[in-house]
C-alpha positions in Angstrom: 2.7 -16.0 103.9 0.2 -14.0 101.7 -0.2 -14.3 97.8 -1.0 -11.8 95.7 -3.7 -11.4 93.8 -4.1 -12.2 90.3 -4.7 -9.7 87.4 -7.9 -11.5 87.4 -9.3 -11.2 89.6 -8.6 -7.5 89.5 -9.9 -6.8 86.7 -13.2 -8.8 88.4 -13.2 -6.4 91.1 -12.4 -3.2 88.6 -15.8 -4.3 86.6 -17.6 -4.9 89.8 -16.6 -1.7 91.1 -17.1 0.3 87.5 -20.7 -1.6 87.0 -21.7 -0.4 90.7 -20.6 2.9 90.6 -21.8 3.2 86.6 -25.3 1.8 88.2 -25.5 4.2 91.8 -27.1 7.0 89.6 -29.4 5.1 87.3 -32.8 5.6 90.7 -32.3 9.2 90.7 -32.0 9.5 86.8 -35.5 7.3 87.1 -37.4 9.0 89.5 -36.5 12.3 87.9 -37.9 10.3 84.7 -41.4 9.1 87.2 -41.6 12.7 88.3 -40.6 14.2 85.4 -38.4 17.0 87.4 -35.0 16.7 89.0 -36.4 19.1 91.7 -34.6 18.1 94.5 -31.0 18.2 92.6 -28.8 20.9 93.4 -28.0 22.4 89.3 -23.5 22.6 90.5 -24.2 19.3 91.9 -25.4 17.9 88.3 -23.3 20.0 86.6 -19.9 19.6 88.7 -20.9 15.9 88.4 -21.1 16.2 84.1 -17.5 18.1 84.4 -16.0 15.9 86.1 -17.5 12.8 84.3 -16.9 14.7 80.9 -13.5 15.6 82.4 -12.3 11.6 83.4 -13.4 10.7 80.0 -11.8 12.5 78.2 -8.5 11.3 81.0 -9.0 7.8 80.8 -9.4 8.1 77.0 -5.9 9.4 76.3 -4.5 7.1 78.8 -5.8 4.2 76.8 -4.0 5.8 73.9 -1.4 6.7 74.8 -0.8 3.5 77.1 -2.8 0.5 75.6 -3.7 -0.3 78.9 -7.1 -2.3 78.9 -9.6 0.9 80.2 -13.5 -1.0 79.5 -14.6 -1.2 82.4 -13.7 2.6 83.5 -15.3 3.7 80.4 -17.9 1.6 80.5 -18.5 3.5 84.0 -18.1 7.2 83.1 -20.4 6.6 80.3 -22.8 5.3 81.7 -22.6 8.1 84.0 -22.5 10.4 81.7 -26.2 9.2 80.3 -27.4 9.0 83.6 -26.2 12.7 84.6 -27.7 13.9 80.9 -31.1 12.4 81.8 -31.3 14.1 85.5 -29.8 17.8 83.8 -32.6 17.1 81.3 -35.8 16.6 83.8 -33.9 20.0 85.7 -34.5 22.4 82.7 -37.2 20.8 81.5 -39.3 19.8 84.0 -42.5 18.1 82.7 -44.9 19.3 86.4 
């Protein structure tokens, strides 16, 4: 008989997933910063990713307020991604080299 995962285990899984998704863009943002440009990234990709992250963040904030649910792992994920995407967009628009 298989046991149901506890709320604590599910929270840990959520935090781990949110952390991994949040940091996956950091190496690319770092590369853009090192190179002074984002030449390898298409504007459509960056724009779509950014708009998708912002819209999802708005939805999460709405749902958290409406349901009083704990959405901190998701908020952390989307806020971090928006910051890293912003770095990439900055270097796409204003390349140093």
